[in-house]
Structure formats: C-alpha cells, structure tokens
C-alpha positions in Angstrom: -70.9 183.5 177.7 -67.2 182.9 178.4 -64.7 180.8 176.5 -65.2 177.7 178.7 -68.9 177.7 178.1 -68.4 178.1 174.3 -65.9 175.2 174.4 -68.4 173.0 176.3 -71.1 173.7 173.8 -68.8 173.1 170.9 -67.6 169.8 172.3 -71.0 168.5 173.1 -72.5 169.5 169.8 -69.6 168.1 167.8 -69.8 164.9 169.7 -73.5 164.5 169.1 -73.1 165.3 165.4 -70.2 162.8 165.2 -72.5 160.1 166.5 -75.4 161.0 164.2 -73.2 161.3 161.1 -70.4 158.9 161.4 -68.8 160.0 158.1 -68.9 162.9 155.6 -68.0 163.1 152.0 -66.5 166.0 150.0 -65.3 166.4 146.5 -62.2 168.1 145.4 -61.6 169.3 141.9 -58.1 169.5 140.6 -56.8 170.7 137.3 -54.8 167.9 135.6 -53.8 169.4 132.3 -54.3 172.5 130.2 -53.4 172.4 126.5 -54.4 175.6 124.7 -58.2 176.0 125.1 -58.6 172.3 126.2 -58.6 171.9 130.0 -58.9 168.7 131.8 -60.0 168.5 135.5 -60.6 165.6 137.8 -63.1 165.4 140.7 -61.8 163.3 143.5 -64.3 162.2 146.2 -63.0 161.8 149.7 -64.7 160.3 152.7 -63.8 161.1 156.3 -64.8 158.6 159.0 -65.4 159.9 162.5 -64.7 157.2 165.1 -67.4 156.5 167.7 -64.9 156.7 170.5 -63.9 160.3 169.5 -67.5 161.4 169.5 -68.2 159.9 172.9 -64.9 161.3 174.3 -65.9 164.8 173.1 -69.3 164.5 174.8 -67.7 163.2 178.1 -65.1 165.9 178.0 -67.7 168.6 177.4 -69.8 167.4 180.3 -66.7 167.1 182.6 -65.7 170.6 181.7 -69.2 171.9 182.3 -69.2 170.3 185.8 -65.7 171.5 186.6 -66.5 175.1 185.5 -69.8 175.2 187.5 -68.0 173.8 190.6 -65.2 176.4 190.3 -67.6 179.4 189.9 -69.9 178.1 192.8 -67.2 178.4 195.4 
C-alpha cells in the first residue's frame, strides 16, 4: 500500500467519522495555584465542531484521488 492509497483511506474514513460525529469534547486540566500542600486545579471542557462541508470535502477529495491514482497506474 503506497502513500496515495493511505491518504485516500485516511480522507474517506475521517470524512465519514466527521459526518457521524459532528463534534467531540475533551477536558483539559490546568494547575491554577499551589500554596504549600494545597493545590488548586481547574478542568476546562472544550468542544470542537466539525463542519459538514469539511467532512463532505474530505470524502470527495479521497474519492477523486482514488480515481486519479487508479487512472494513472492503469495507463
């Protein structure tokens, strides 16, 4: 499997996952203050939204690259 095929698979899978899960959340813990043995930390929750157009573009680009790579190796 060459680099072009791996890129095609990655684009298509990421596009499909982007359509299935339009957002993902993650938590980030930061240390706010440390006074002696007392330590305060804060968990901040972040949400990342994946636009539908980006997912569809990734799928189309993956398919286009797949067709182009197959046409190039056929001749």
